[in-house]
C-alpha positions as CSV (number, residue, x, y, z in Angstrom):
1,M,178.4,88.5,176.9
2,Q,177.9,91.9,175.1
3,Y,175.0,91.8,172.2
4,K,175.0,94.0,169.6
5,N,171.9,95.0,167.4
6,W,172.0,93.3,163.7
7,I,168.9,93.6,162.0
8,T,166.4,96.8,162.3
9,V,163.1,96.2,160.7
10,Q,161.0,99.4,160.6
11,V,157.5,99.3,158.8
12,D,155.4,102.3,158.1
13,H,151.8,102.6,156.8
14,V,150.5,105.7,154.8
15,F,147.6,105.3,156.3
16,F,148.8,106.2,159.4
17,E,151.2,109.2,158.3
18,H,150.4,111.4,160.8
19,Q,150.4,109.6,163.8
20,R,153.5,106.8,164.5
21,K,151.4,103.5,163.8
22,C,151.8,100.5,161.8
23,G,148.9,98.7,161.9
24,I,150.5,95.6,162.6
25,E,152.6,93.3,165.5
26,L,155.3,91.8,163.7
27,M,156.6,88.5,165.7
28,P,158.7,85.2,164.6
29,S,157.1,82.4,163.1
30,F,157.0,79.2,166.0
31,E,160.2,77.5,163.5
32,T,162.0,81.0,163.3
33,Y,161.9,81.6,167.1
34,L,163.2,77.8,168.2
35,L,166.2,78.7,165.4
36,L,166.6,82.0,166.5
37,K,167.0,80.9,170.3
38,K,169.6,78.3,169.4
39,A,171.7,81.0,167.4
40,G,171.6,83.5,170.5
41,V,170.0,86.0,168.6
42,I,167.0,87.9,170.3
43,W,163.6,89.5,168.6
44,R,163.1,92.7,170.7
45,K,160.6,95.2,169.9
46,Q,161.9,98.8,170.3
47,D,158.8,100.8,169.6
48,A,155.5,101.2,167.7
49,I,156.7,100.6,164.2
50,T,160.5,99.3,164.9
51,W,161.3,95.6,165.9
52,I,165.2,94.6,166.2
53,L,167.4,91.3,165.8
54,I,169.9,91.6,168.5
55,K,173.1,88.8,168.0
56,A,175.6,88.0,170.5
57,D,179.2,89.5,170.0
58,F,181.2,86.8,170.5
59,D,184.6,87.1,171.4
60,E,187.5,85.0,169.3
61,N,187.6,82.0,172.3
62,E,183.9,81.5,171.6
63,T,181.7,79.7,168.7
64,D,180.1,82.1,166.8
65,R,176.5,80.1,167.5
66,T,174.8,82.8,164.7
67,S,177.4,82.3,162.3
68,L,177.2,78.2,163.2
69,I,173.2,77.9,162.9
70,L,172.1,80.7,160.5
71,G,175.0,80.6,158.2
72,E,174.1,77.3,156.6
73,D,172.1,76.8,153.5
74,R,170.9,80.1,152.7
75,C,168.4,79.8,155.6
76,Q,165.5,81.9,156.1
77,L,163.7,83.4,158.4
78,V,159.9,84.2,158.7
79,F,157.5,86.3,160.7
80,N,154.6,87.0,161.0
81,L,152.3,90.3,160.2
82,K,149.8,90.5,162.4
83,P,146.8,93.0,161.9
84,L,145.9,95.7,165.1
85,D,142.9,96.7,163.2
86,S,139.9,94.6,162.2
87,A,139.9,96.6,158.8
88,F,143.6,96.4,158.4
89,N,143.1,94.1,154.8
90,Y,140.2,97.0,153.1
91,F,142.9,99.9,153.7
92,S,146.4,98.3,153.0
93,C,147.4,97.4,149.0
94,T,147.8,93.5,148.9
95,E,150.9,93.6,146.1
96,E,154.1,92.1,147.7
97,L,157.1,94.0,148.6
98,Y,160.7,92.9,148.8
99,G,164.7,94.4,149.1
100,D,168.0,92.6,148.8
101,Y,167.6,89.9,151.3
102,W,164.2,90.2,152.1
103,R,160.5,90.1,150.7
104,L,156.9,90.8,152.1
105,I,154.7,88.2,150.8
106,R,151.2,87.9,150.7
107,N,149.1,84.5,151.2
108,E,145.1,84.0,150.7
109,K,143.5,80.8,151.5
110,S,139.4,80.8,152.3
111,Q,139.3,84.1,152.2
112,I,142.1,84.9,154.9
113,V,144.6,87.2,154.0
114,R,148.2,86.3,155.8
115,Y,151.4,88.4,155.3
116,N,154.9,87.2,156.0
117,L,158.3,88.6,156.1
118,H,161.0,86.2,154.9
119,I,164.6,87.2,155.8
120,L,167.4,85.3,153.9
121,I,170.3,85.4,156.0
122,T,173.9,84.6,154.0
123,N,177.4,84.7,155.7
124,Q,177.9,88.2,154.5
125,L,174.4,89.4,155.8
126,I,175.6,88.1,159.8
127,R,178.9,90.2,159.4
128,E,176.8,93.3,158.6
129,T,174.5,95.5,160.3
130,K,171.2,96.1,158.2
131,K,167.6,97.8,158.3
132,I,164.9,97.1,156.6
133,Q,162.4,99.5,155.5
134,I,159.1,98.6,154.8
135,K,156.4,101.0,153.1
136,I,152.8,99.7,153.5
137,Q,150.5,102.0,150.6
138,S,147.1,102.4,151.3
139,K,144.3,101.7,149.0
140,E,142.7,103.9,146.5
141,A,138.9,104.1,146.2
142,Y,135.8,106.7,145.6
143,W,133.9,108.0,148.4
144,A,130.1,107.7,147.9
145,F,127.3,109.3,149.9
146,I,123.9,107.9,150.3
147,L,121.6,110.9,150.7
148,I,118.2,110.1,152.3
149,P,116.2,113.1,153.3
150,K,113.6,112.9,155.8
151,Y,110.6,114.1,153.6
152,T,110.7,114.8,149.5
153,K,111.3,118.1,148.5
154,R,110.3,118.2,145.1
155,D,112.0,122.1,144.3
156,A,115.1,121.3,146.0
157,I,118.6,120.4,144.7
158,I,121.1,118.6,147.1
159,E,124.6,118.8,146.8
160,L,128.0,118.4,148.3
161,R,130.5,120.1,148.6
162,E,134.2,120.1,150.4
163,N,134.7,123.8,151.8
164,N,138.6,124.3,150.3
165,R,137.4,123.1,147.2
166,K,139.9,119.8,147.0
167,L,137.1,117.3,146.4
168,I,135.3,117.4,143.4
169,F,131.4,115.8,143.2
170,T,129.2,114.2,140.8
171,T,125.6,115.6,140.5
172,T,123.3,114.3,142.7
173,E,121.1,111.2,141.5
174,K,118.1,109.4,142.6
175,F,119.4,106.3,144.0
176,E,117.4,102.9,144.8
177,Q,117.9,102.1,148.7
178,P,116.1,99.0,150.3
179,G,113.7,100.7,152.8
180,E,113.5,104.1,151.5
181,D,111.1,106.2,149.6
182,S,113.4,108.2,148.2
183,A,117.4,107.9,148.2
184,F,120.5,109.9,146.5
185,I,123.7,109.3,145.9
186,C,126.7,111.8,145.1
187,M,130.5,110.6,144.6
188,T,133.8,112.1,144.3
189,T,135.3,112.2,140.6
190,E,138.7,110.7,141.6
191,K,139.6,108.2,143.9
192,I,140.8,109.1,147.3
193,A,144.0,107.5,149.2
194,M,142.5,106.0,152.2
195,K,143.8,107.6,155.5
196,E,142.7,107.1,159.1
197,I,142.9,111.2,159.2
198,Y,141.5,113.6,156.4
199,E,142.4,117.0,156.0
200,Y,138.7,117.8,154.0
201,Q,135.8,119.2,155.4
202,I,132.2,118.0,153.4
203,S,128.7,120.0,153.6
204,L,125.4,119.3,152.5
205,W,123.8,121.7,150.9
206,E,120.3,122.5,149.4
207,K,119.6,124.9,146.8
208,K,116.5,125.9,145.2
209,N,114.9,129.0,143.1
210,S,115.0,131.2,146.0
211,G,118.2,130.7,146.8
212,E,120.6,128.4,148.8
213,R,121.2,127.3,152.4
214,I,123.5,124.6,154.4
215,L,122.1,121.5,156.1
216,S,125.2,120.1,157.7
217,N,128.7,121.5,157.6
218,H,130.1,118.0,159.1
219,I,129.8,115.0,156.7
220,F,131.5,111.7,157.7
221,F,133.8,110.0,155.7
222,P,133.3,106.6,154.4
223,K,135.2,103.5,156.6
224,P,137.5,101.7,154.8
225,E,135.3,98.9,155.4
226,T,132.0,100.1,154.1
227,C,131.0,97.9,151.1
228,A,130.8,99.1,147.7
229,L,127.4,99.6,146.1
230,L,127.8,100.3,142.5
231,K,129.8,97.4,141.2
232,Q,130.9,99.3,138.2
233,K,133.2,101.9,140.5
234,K,135.4,100.8,143.2
235,A,133.6,103.0,146.3
236,I,133.3,103.0,150.2
237,T,130.4,104.7,151.4
238,S,128.9,106.3,154.0
239,Y,124.8,107.4,154.6
240,V,124.1,110.9,155.2
241,Y,120.6,111.9,157.0
242,Y,119.0,115.1,156.5
């Protein structure tokens, strides 16, 4: 028996745009698995971001099990999106996505978030070859840097700079940090789309009346899963000790 590609599902994620990754595994629900098996349809992973439904190419003398099983009552196939990164929900936008005959649905219960891909099967779709392209967007957040000095310098001003002037930061302000005698906070003035890899380079500077000097030329970026410390602003946080 010959088989042919029927429906191709490709998932892209803006967070991983510099790599061929999407951060999820796509698996049929148990009910869908049984239905596909009964209909003679194979679910196969092609690469890190692509999955394919492969159906049998029945000849005239054979019963078309795919049409017989899936062509009744506008059948729905359901696939579960399993995140491969524990921070997936922190950096992924949560709005629902949809196309002509498919829908990516978000369900939340007891603070547990699940995503399901629903594909509506019609007699017309069974006769066609289709490609579903899903693009998941990244969340945006302010970047907050908590600056913690080893000792207090009364006459020094601390500031952050992006070496190529791609980011603008607020003026450094005092910040109450539990367990620390003195700490400061500095934030980006605009939200930044979360990514796995950034093209920024941030440095920490000390300014005095006598001049300025660089304290660090490699400040770590905030991670998506870091908690927001400022309730009035959506921010992810990085701690800088100097």
